[in-house]
C-alpha positions as CSV (number, residue, x, y, z in Angstrom):
1,M,0.1,-0.3,0.0
2,I,1.4,3.2,-1.6
3,M,1.0,6.3,0.8
4,N,0.7,9.5,-0.7
5,E,1.7,13.0,1.0
6,A,-1.5,14.1,2.8
7,Q,-1.8,10.6,4.3
8,W,1.6,11.0,5.7
9,I,0.9,14.1,6.7
10,H,-2.0,13.2,9.0
11,V,-0.1,10.0,9.8
12,A,2.7,12.7,11.4
13,T,-0.4,14.9,12.8
14,S,-2.0,12.3,14.9
15,A,1.6,11.0,16.4
16,G,2.2,14.5,17.1
17,E,-1.0,14.6,19.5
18,I,-0.1,11.0,20.6
19,V,2.8,11.9,21.7
20,G,1.6,15.5,23.1
21,T,-1.2,13.5,25.0
22,A,1.7,10.8,26.3
23,I,3.6,13.6,27.8
24,I,0.3,15.1,29.7
25,V,-0.6,11.9,30.9
26,V,2.7,10.4,32.3
27,G,3.8,13.9,33.4
28,A,0.3,13.9,35.5
29,F,1.4,10.2,36.9
30,G,4.8,11.3,37.5
31,T,4.3,14.1,39.4
32,L,1.6,12.6,41.1
33,A,3.8,9.7,41.9
34,A,6.5,11.5,43.3
35,F,4.5,13.8,45.8
36,L,2.8,10.6,47.0
37,I,6.2,9.3,47.7
38,G,7.6,12.3,49.1
39,L,4.1,12.6,51.3
40,A,4.8,9.2,52.7
41,R,9.1,9.5,53.2
42,G,7.8,12.5,55.2
43,K,11.1,14.5,55.2
44,T,9.9,17.2,52.8
45,S,7.0,19.6,53.9
46,R,3.9,19.5,52.7
47,A,4.0,23.1,51.5
48,T,7.1,22.0,49.1
49,L,5.6,19.2,48.0
50,V,2.5,20.8,46.7
51,A,4.5,23.7,45.3
52,D,6.7,20.7,43.3
53,F,3.8,19.1,42.1
54,R,2.1,22.2,40.9
55,S,5.2,22.9,39.1
56,G,5.7,19.5,37.6
57,L,2.7,19.1,36.0
58,G,2.6,22.7,34.8
59,R,5.6,21.6,33.4
60,S,4.1,18.7,31.4
61,I,0.8,20.1,30.1
62,L,2.8,23.2,28.7
63,L,5.2,20.7,27.2
64,G,2.3,18.5,25.9
65,L,0.4,21.7,24.6
66,E,3.2,22.2,22.8
67,F,3.0,19.5,20.7
68,L,-0.5,19.2,20.4
69,V,-0.2,22.7,18.9
70,A,2.5,21.5,16.5
71,A,0.0,18.9,15.5
72,D,-2.5,21.2,14.8
73,I,-0.9,23.4,12.7
74,I,0.4,20.9,10.9
75,N,-2.5,19.4,10.2
76,T,-4.4,22.8,9.1
77,V,-2.3,24.5,6.6
78,A,-1.1,21.2,5.1
79,V,-3.9,18.6,4.8
80,E,-7.1,21.1,5.1
81,P,-6.1,24.9,3.8
82,T,-9.8,26.1,4.1
83,I,-10.6,30.1,5.2
84,E,-13.0,27.9,8.0
85,S,-10.0,25.4,9.2
86,L,-7.7,28.3,9.7
87,L,-10.5,29.9,11.9
88,V,-10.5,26.9,14.2
89,L,-6.7,26.8,14.6
90,A,-6.6,30.6,15.1
91,G,-9.0,29.9,18.1
92,I,-7.0,27.2,19.2
93,V,-4.2,28.3,19.4
94,L,-4.9,31.4,21.4
95,I,-6.6,29.1,23.9
96,R,-3.7,27.5,24.5
97,T,-1.5,30.5,24.4
98,F,-3.3,31.8,27.1
99,L,-3.1,28.7,29.0
100,S,0.1,28.7,28.5
101,F,1.2,32.1,29.2
102,S,-1.0,30.9,32.8
103,L,0.4,27.8,33.7
104,E,3.7,29.8,33.5
105,V,3.1,32.3,35.6
106,E,1.9,30.1,37.9
107,I,4.3,28.2,37.6
108,D,7.1,30.6,38.0
109,G,5.2,33.8,39.4
110,R,6.3,35.9,36.8
111,W,5.6,36.6,33.0
112,P,7.9,34.6,30.7
113,W,9.2,38.2,29.3
114,Q,10.5,39.1,33.0
115,K,12.8,36.7,33.3
116,G,16.0,38.3,32.1
117,G,15.0,41.3,33.8
118,S,15.0,39.6,37.5
119,D,17.9,37.9,37.0
120,E,19.5,41.3,36.0
121,K,18.6,43.0,39.5
122,T,20.0,39.6,41.3
123,S,23.5,40.1,39.8
124,R,23.3,44.0,39.8
125,A,22.2,43.8,43.9
126,A,24.9,41.1,44.4
127,D,27.8,43.3,42.4
128,K,26.3,46.3,45.1
129,Q,27.3,44.1,47.9
130,R,30.4,43.4,47.1
């Protein structure tokens, strides 16, 4: 059986969706396992364990969303380039981008574009103390 280009692209997007979903599921169960193990050992405070759980879960969701968005873009642009499918893609990308930014703020406690500024402030404060 010979597959044409559209079928190969569909297989690739399906693979991207499966990988994205698997990352989210494995990340969720992995962070849950780490949380429960830490809770059972009792060596780390509950607040730290909860913060680590939320951070790990958020990071796995972010990575999974990146794969899902990439698969949606490939599928929409390469397979079904209609105005309706492009509008649906735009909505999906906007929603997932909002989720990504929200998770980034939840995990790091600051906007993504503030990372460089806070590092510079920290290094300037350390230089002043010397």
